[in-house]
N, C-alpha and C positions, 0 to 999 in steps of 0.2 A: 505493499498498499505505500503510497507518496504521502499519505499522513504523519508517517513515522519520521519521513526526512525532515531537515532543518531549511528554513529559507534559503540558504545559503546553496545547498544540495540543488531543492527545488530549481533555485534561479541558472545552475550548473545544467539541470536536464534541459531548460528551455535555449539554454544557449547551444547545448548539444543538437536539439531538433529544428533548430531556427522558430521557437515559438516567442512570438510577442506578449510582451507582458506589461504592464500601464509603469511608468517610472512612479519609483515609492510604493508600489503595491505591496500588499502584504500577503501574509502565507495564504490565505483564503481565496485571494484573487489572482495569483498564481497556480495553486491547487485548478481551481475552474479554465485558466489559459489551457493548462496540460490536459487537463480531462475532455475540454472541448476540442483539442487538435486528433485527440483518438490513440493516443499513447498510452501503452499498457505496462505495470510493471514488468512483465514477461519481456515486452519487447526492449525495455530499460536494460535490463540485468543482463539477456544477451548481447546486446549492442556494448555494453560496458565490457563483459567479459572478453568478445571480440576487438576491442581497442586495447584492453589491457592484458596482456598474456605472458607466462612466464618466459618466453623464447625473448619477450623486448627488455629483459635483464640485463643490464650492462655486461658486459664480460669484463673481466678483468685484466687492464694490460699493465705488464711487468715492464717497467724502465730500469733500465741499467742504470745505478747508479755511479756516479763519477766524481771520485774525492779530489778536491782540488787541494795541494798542499800548498801553504803558504809559509814564507820564511820566517824564520823564529824573528821576534820582537827583542831589538838591539837596545838595552838600556844602558844608558851613561850615570854616571853617579856625579852627582851635583855636588859641589863645595858650600858651605853654608856657612856664613860668619855670623859672629854675634857684635850686635852694634848698643852701645850704651848713649845716653842722653848725657854729656858733661854737667850743666847746671841746673838743678831741678827748678821745674817750671808748670805750669799749667799744662799747657800743650807745645809740643813742637813738630809742626809739618814741614819734613823735609824733601817733598815730594816724592812721585812716584808712588804715591796714594799710602806712605808709609808717614805714621804720626805716633810719636813718644809723649806718655804722659806720666804725671807723677805715679801712678799705681802701674805703670808698665813703660819703666825706662829702658829695658831691653827689648831689643827686636832681632829676631834670628831671620835671614834672607840669604838668597842665593850671592855666592862671592860677587858675581861683576856689577849686582845693583848695589849691595854694599859699597864698593870701590867708587862707583859714581856718588853717592850719597857722602861718602867722604871726602871726596874731591870737591862738593860744592859746599858743604857743611863743615869746616875742616876745626872750628872753634866751639862747634855747637854737639859733636859727636864724635865718640872714640872707638876702637875696637873692645870689647870686654874680654874677661876669660870665662870659661864655664865655672870655675869656683865662685867667681863674683855672683853671676846669675843665682847659682845654687844655693850661696848664703842667700839673697834677697827675699828667694822664694820657698827658703826652709827645706831645701830638698839636700839628701845625704849623698855624697858621689861614693 
């Protein structure tokens, strides 16, 4: 019986048999359109089986997997330098996005960047030792 079908299924049946139904039609209206076209449930089930059969199943296609080997990543060790603000002050902006403060007077940065900062801010910043930093932050070496 078509009454057991959902509205979506009924609309699909109408499209399958080119049955016209009003736009925004309710289930009862769609059922009337199907019945008036003379389509039976047996006819629908036979047509549905003929359209979708087990032979239509997609055969598995096995593709050969190709593994592309990439070069190993080369890592480089980057030397870091500790810098210390010489004179205590609220903040010292030495450029390159580096700001020293009273709470953080020490900064660790790549050697190239540290050399650039040391060249520009000679009397404001100096190289610090790991012992100084450990003592300031209370870390035992």
